[in-house]
MDAnalysis code that builds the backbone (N, CA, C; Angstrom):
import MDAnalysis as mda
import numpy as np

u = mda.Universe.empty(324, n_residues=108, atom_resindex=np.repeat(np.arange(108), 3), trajectory=True)
u.add_TopologyAttr("name", ["N", "CA", "C"] * 108)
u.add_TopologyAttr("resid", np.arange(1, 109))
u.add_TopologyAttr("resname", ["MET", "ASN", "TYR", "ILE", "TYR", "LEU", "ARG", "ASP", "HIS", "LYS", "LYS", "TYR", "PRO", "ASP", "ALA", "LYS", "VAL", "ASN", "PRO", "SER", "LEU", "LEU", "TRP", "GLU", "TYR", "ASP", "LEU", "ALA", "ASN", "PHE", "ASP", "TYR", "GLN", "LEU", "MET", "LYS", "ASN", "ILE", "VAL", "VAL", "GLN", "ARG", "VAL", "ILE", "GLU", "ARG", "GLY", "TRP", "PRO", "GLU", "ASP", "TRP", "ASN", "ALA", "ILE", "LEU", "ASN", "MET", "TYR", "SER", "GLU", "ASP", "GLY", "VAL", "LYS", "LYS", "ILE", "ILE", "LYS", "ASP", "ILE", "PRO", "TYR", "LEU", "ASN", "ASP", "LYS", "ASP", "MET", "ASN", "PHE", "VAL", "SER", "ASN", "VAL", "PHE", "HIS", "ILE", "PRO", "LEU", "SER", "GLU", "MET", "LYS", "CYS", "TYR", "GLU", "ARG", "LYS", "GLN", "SER", "ARG", "GLN", "GLY", "HIS", "TRP", "ASN", "SER"])
u.atoms.positions = np.array([
    [11.626, -12.309, -2.623],
    [11.290, -11.468, -3.479],
    [12.114, -11.345, -4.684],
    [11.784, -11.367, -5.817],
    [12.093, -10.809, -6.805],
    [11.306, -9.862, -7.499],
    [10.487, -9.284, -6.908],
    [10.120, -7.987, -8.129],
    [10.338, -6.815, -6.985],
    [11.449, -5.710, -8.018],
    [12.255, -4.768, -7.550],
    [11.145, -4.267, -6.597],
    [9.983, -3.620, -6.813],
    [9.560, -2.786, -5.990],
    [8.762, -3.178, -5.033],
    [8.696, -4.255, -4.773],
    [8.165, -4.974, -3.333],
    [9.963, -4.845, -2.618],
    [10.647, -5.093, -3.258],
    [11.767, -5.168, -2.399],
    [12.259, -3.676, -1.351],
    [11.602, -2.992, -1.731],
    [11.912, -1.187, -1.043],
    [10.851, -1.080, -0.303],
    [9.797, -2.068, 0.240],
    [8.942, -1.427, 0.818],
    [9.167, -0.913, 2.211],
    [10.740, -1.106, 2.772],
    [10.871, -0.783, 4.263],
    [11.488, 1.016, 4.128],
    [11.148, 1.324, 2.865],
    [11.675, 3.130, 2.620],
    [9.905, 3.314, 2.418],
    [9.146, 2.689, 2.509],
    [7.766, 3.554, 2.346],
    [6.873, 2.817, 4.207],
    [7.404, 3.267, 4.940],
    [6.839, 2.889, 6.491],
    [5.259, 3.878, 6.569],
    [4.957, 4.795, 5.884],
    [3.879, 5.287, 6.174],
    [2.527, 4.741, 4.729],
    [3.042, 3.931, 4.169],
    [1.991, 3.408, 3.290],
    [0.998, 2.842, 3.847],
    [-0.098, 3.120, 3.002],
    [-1.453, 2.773, 3.610],
    [-2.425, 1.821, 2.425],
    [-3.073, 1.048, 2.807],
    [-4.072, 0.389, 1.885],
    [-4.937, 1.109, 1.443],
    [-5.190, 1.466, -0.028],
    [-6.061, 2.066, -0.549],
    [-7.724, 1.536, 0.218],
    [-8.422, 2.609, 0.570],
    [-9.563, 2.317, 1.238],
    [-10.400, 2.038, 0.405],
    [-10.351, 1.868, -1.509],
    [-11.387, 1.653, -2.636],
    [-11.079, -0.016, -2.390],
    [-10.154, -0.409, -1.940],
    [-9.884, -2.018, -2.154],
    [-10.808, -2.255, -0.748],
    [-11.198, -1.679, -0.356],
    [-12.000, -2.317, 0.779],
    [-13.312, -1.524, 1.039],
    [-13.947, -1.341, -0.108],
    [-15.284, -0.651, -0.264],
    [-16.350, -0.607, 0.736],
    [-16.458, -1.767, 0.832],
    [-17.713, -2.387, 1.429],
    [-17.658, -2.548, 2.937],
    [-16.509, -2.344, 3.412],
    [-15.967, -2.434, 4.789],
    [-16.468, -0.985, 5.466],
    [-16.925, -1.034, 6.691],
    [-16.682, 0.462, 7.550],
    [-14.698, 0.539, 7.995],
    [-14.536, 0.967, 7.634],
    [-12.806, 1.147, 7.861],
    [-12.471, 2.107, 8.705],
    [-13.958, 2.612, 9.884],
    [-13.081, 2.995, 11.013],
    [-13.424, 2.155, 12.033],
    [-14.076, 1.084, 11.786],
    [-13.797, 0.079, 12.908],
    [-13.548, -1.526, 12.349],
    [-12.797, -1.514, 11.067],
    [-11.984, -2.242, 10.700],
    [-10.692, -2.519, 11.184],
    [-10.568, -4.197, 11.588],
    [-9.444, -4.735, 12.200],
    [-8.928, -5.188, 11.299],
    [-7.397, -4.696, 10.484],
    [-6.742, -5.493, 9.782],
    [-5.905, -6.534, 10.458],
    [-5.729, -6.759, 11.127],
    [-4.895, -8.581, 11.742],
    [-6.330, -9.116, 11.756],
    [-7.614, -8.744, 12.235],
    [-8.742, -9.764, 11.905],
    [-8.881, -10.206, 10.472],
    [-9.104, -9.103, 9.374],
    [-9.115, -9.270, 7.977],
    [-8.181, -9.244, 7.098],
    [-7.065, -9.782, 7.928],
    [-5.870, -10.067, 7.358],
    [-5.455, -10.787, 5.844],
    [-6.802, -11.744, 5.365],
    [-6.658, -12.474, 4.537],
    [-7.224, -11.820, 3.099],
    [-8.600, -11.267, 3.947],
    [-9.188, -10.574, 2.948],
    [-8.340, -8.968, 2.545],
    [-7.871, -8.142, 3.196],
    [-6.688, -7.141, 2.947],
    [-5.518, -7.753, 2.110],
    [-5.095, -8.911, 2.171],
    [-4.180, -9.069, 1.476],
    [-4.821, -9.641, -0.169],
    [-6.059, -10.503, -0.099],
    [-6.242, -11.241, -1.690],
    [-6.419, -9.657, -2.253],
    [-7.287, -8.713, -1.532],
    [-7.866, -7.464, -2.714],
    [-6.197, -6.761, -2.980],
    [-5.241, -7.033, -2.255],
    [-4.206, -6.201, -2.552],
    [-3.842, -7.299, -3.906],
    [-3.558, -8.176, -3.958],
    [-2.987, -9.276, -5.089],
    [-3.856, -9.219, -6.094],
    [-5.252, -8.888, -6.207],
    [-6.267, -8.673, -6.946],
    [-6.164, -7.519, -7.710],
    [-6.082, -6.794, -7.223],
    [-6.280, -5.199, -7.585],
    [-5.288, -3.875, -7.029],
    [-4.219, -4.474, -6.411],
    [-3.288, -3.552, -5.370],
    [-2.312, -2.915, -6.655],
    [-1.951, -1.508, -5.963],
    [-0.649, -0.816, -6.757],
    [0.454, -1.030, -5.882],
    [1.354, -0.758, -6.120],
    [2.702, -0.641, -5.716],
    [2.419, -0.463, -3.963],
    [1.620, 1.045, -3.496],
    [1.922, 1.435, -2.310],
    [1.374, 0.641, -1.521],
    [-0.093, -0.001, -2.013],
    [-0.647, -1.283, -1.250],
    [0.346, -2.653, -1.002],
    [1.105, -2.707, -1.821],
    [1.640, -3.832, -1.744],
    [3.071, -3.662, -0.697],
    [2.807, -1.998, -0.467],
    [4.332, -1.694, 0.452],
    [3.521, -1.901, 2.033],
    [2.254, -1.172, 1.653],
    [1.539, -1.493, 3.183],
    [1.430, -2.193, 3.704],
    [1.213, -3.570, 3.036],
    [1.055, -5.368, 3.303],
    [2.087, -5.535, 3.866],
    [3.347, -5.487, 3.264],
    [4.724, -5.951, 3.484],
    [5.040, -5.466, 4.669],
    [4.801, -3.960, 5.257],
    [5.141, -3.323, 6.400],
    [4.146, -3.963, 7.506],
    [2.798, -4.009, 7.277],
    [1.999, -4.217, 8.339],
    [2.228, -5.917, 8.967],
    [2.330, -6.757, 7.718],
    [2.636, -8.062, 8.010],
    [3.769, -8.777, 8.073],
    [4.999, -8.322, 7.344],
    [6.099, -8.763, 7.428],
    [6.069, -9.590, 5.842],
    [7.476, -10.017, 5.318],
    [7.427, -11.242, 4.149],
    [6.540, -11.861, 4.508],
    [7.546, -12.874, 5.660],
    [6.740, -14.118, 6.140],
    [5.255, -14.085, 6.518],
    [4.998, -13.357, 7.233],
    [3.479, -13.029, 7.134],
    [2.501, -13.280, 6.098],
    [2.776, -12.172, 4.901],
    [2.306, -12.217, 4.221],
    [2.395, -13.506, 3.388],
    [3.492, -14.305, 3.104],
    [3.484, -15.755, 2.270],
    [2.590, -16.526, 3.401],
    [2.763, -16.533, 4.693],
    [1.754, -17.536, 5.564],
    [0.356, -17.038, 4.930],
    [-0.189, -16.083, 4.593],
    [-1.911, -15.536, 4.320],
    [-2.058, -15.975, 2.922],
    [-0.845, -15.819, 2.055],
    [-0.692, -16.031, 0.821],
    [-1.417, -17.564, 0.810],
    [-0.802, -18.300, 1.361],
    [-1.200, -19.854, 1.578],
    [-2.502, -20.183, 1.623],
    [-2.850, -19.498, 2.682],
    [-4.258, -19.334, 3.331],
    [-5.464, -18.951, 2.965],
    [-5.413, -18.313, 1.276],
    [-6.430, -17.420, 0.745],
    [-6.894, -18.751, -0.251],
    [-8.727, -18.540, 0.042],
    [-9.034, -19.811, -0.416],
    [-9.180, -19.908, -2.041],
    [-9.495, -18.400, -2.494],
    [-9.320, -18.162, -4.270],
    [-8.807, -17.331, -4.676],
    [-7.798, -17.183, -5.576],
    [-7.337, -16.582, -6.539],
    [-7.752, -17.075, -7.841],
    [-7.434, -15.807, -8.931],
    [-7.624, -16.614, -10.016],
    [-6.501, -17.116, -10.444],
    [-6.037, -17.775, -11.918],
    [-4.600, -18.591, -12.281],
    [-3.934, -17.526, -12.207],
    [-3.896, -16.102, -13.225],
    [-2.621, -15.434, -12.866],
    [-2.213, -14.468, -11.694],
    [-3.557, -14.271, -10.934],
    [-2.821, -14.156, -9.451],
    [-2.183, -15.076, -8.682],
    [-2.621, -16.188, -9.066],
    [-2.162, -17.510, -8.245],
    [-0.463, -17.759, -8.165],
    [-0.450, -17.485, -9.623],
    [1.127, -17.785, -10.374],
    [2.021, -16.582, -10.226],
    [1.036, -15.468, -9.767],
    [2.386, -14.267, -9.748],
    [2.950, -14.143, -8.709],
    [1.647, -14.514, -7.188],
    [2.309, -14.873, -6.043],
    [3.135, -16.023, -5.982],
    [2.920, -16.877, -6.384],
    [3.579, -18.161, -6.138],
    [5.366, -17.903, -6.727],
    [5.480, -16.796, -8.255],
    [6.509, -16.561, -8.293],
    [7.802, -15.215, -7.536],
    [6.731, -14.722, -7.153],
    [7.174, -13.553, -6.378],
    [7.881, -13.701, -5.204],
    [7.243, -14.606, -4.136],
    [7.326, -14.819, -2.966],
    [8.108, -16.655, -3.021],
    [8.250, -17.327, -3.739],
    [8.676, -18.667, -4.234],
    [7.898, -19.350, -3.207],
    [6.593, -19.690, -3.753],
    [5.653, -20.625, -2.622],
    [5.145, -21.719, -3.519],
    [5.644, -22.495, -3.731],
    [5.116, -23.895, -4.548],
    [3.684, -23.683, -4.604],
    [2.644, -23.878, -5.889],
    [1.624, -23.995, -5.903],
    [1.014, -24.765, -5.211],
    [1.348, -25.827, -5.189],
    [0.739, -26.737, -3.968],
    [0.949, -26.738, -2.511],
    [1.654, -25.954, -2.276],
    [1.449, -25.387, -0.768],
    [0.063, -24.232, -0.590],
    [-0.523, -23.837, -1.495],
    [-1.151, -22.542, -1.867],
    [-2.617, -23.455, -1.535],
    [-3.476, -23.029, -0.396],
    [-5.030, -23.257, -0.872],
    [-5.987, -23.264, -1.703],
    [-5.636, -21.811, -2.524],
    [-6.420, -21.983, -3.690],
    [-6.032, -22.874, -4.729],
    [-5.045, -22.757, -4.705],
    [-4.365, -24.421, -5.642],
    [-4.853, -25.747, -5.840],
    [-4.910, -26.064, -4.024],
    [-5.608, -27.292, -3.612],
    [-6.966, -27.316, -4.073],
    [-7.823, -26.247, -3.954],
    [-9.160, -26.547, -4.016],
    [-9.410, -26.457, -5.510],
    [-8.988, -25.547, -6.134],
    [-8.913, -25.996, -7.620],
    [-8.654, -27.463, -8.155],
    [-7.319, -27.734, -7.735],
    [-7.013, -28.943, -8.301],
    [-8.479, -30.350, -7.869],
    [-9.191, -30.398, -6.765],
    [-10.090, -30.683, -6.719],
    [-11.169, -30.212, -6.845],
    [-11.489, -29.605, -7.366],
    [-12.383, -29.281, -7.912],
    [-12.914, -29.857, -9.584],
    [-13.933, -30.998, -9.610],
    [-13.817, -31.573, -11.469],
    [-14.523, -30.563, -12.191],
    [-14.047, -30.288, -12.977],
    [-14.836, -29.544, -14.248],
    [-16.041, -30.190, -14.834],
    [-16.826, -29.103, -15.368],
    [-17.717, -29.596, -15.883],
    [-17.799, -30.590, -17.422],
    [-16.936, -30.235, -17.425],
    [-16.736, -31.052, -19.144],
    [-15.423, -31.717, -18.979],
    [-14.501, -31.666, -18.129],
    [-13.452, -32.447, -17.940],
    [-13.996, -33.772, -17.297],
    [-15.315, -34.132, -17.343],
    [-15.811, -35.496, -16.152],
    [-16.016, -36.635, -17.547],
])
């Protein structure tokens, strides 16, 4: 990882994901392992450093990388950000593959 505030995640073992990122779910019964793709996607799209620390502590750096590769949709900015930060080639990301396979209306 080359983002300085993400390298220090182990210094914040009590970091929690902001509940507002998962506003539509009942967090009293929420399974963070089962819903890990949603949690990581929300943190990528809208998270603050504490949210990043929480997912890196919860899923590990390698776990977050695997989850990122499996997320079906990210916008271009977020896709390129995580590709750069976690050194994941775009071609290994499901969201990039899906984007490439969709034919644009004006490009046909």
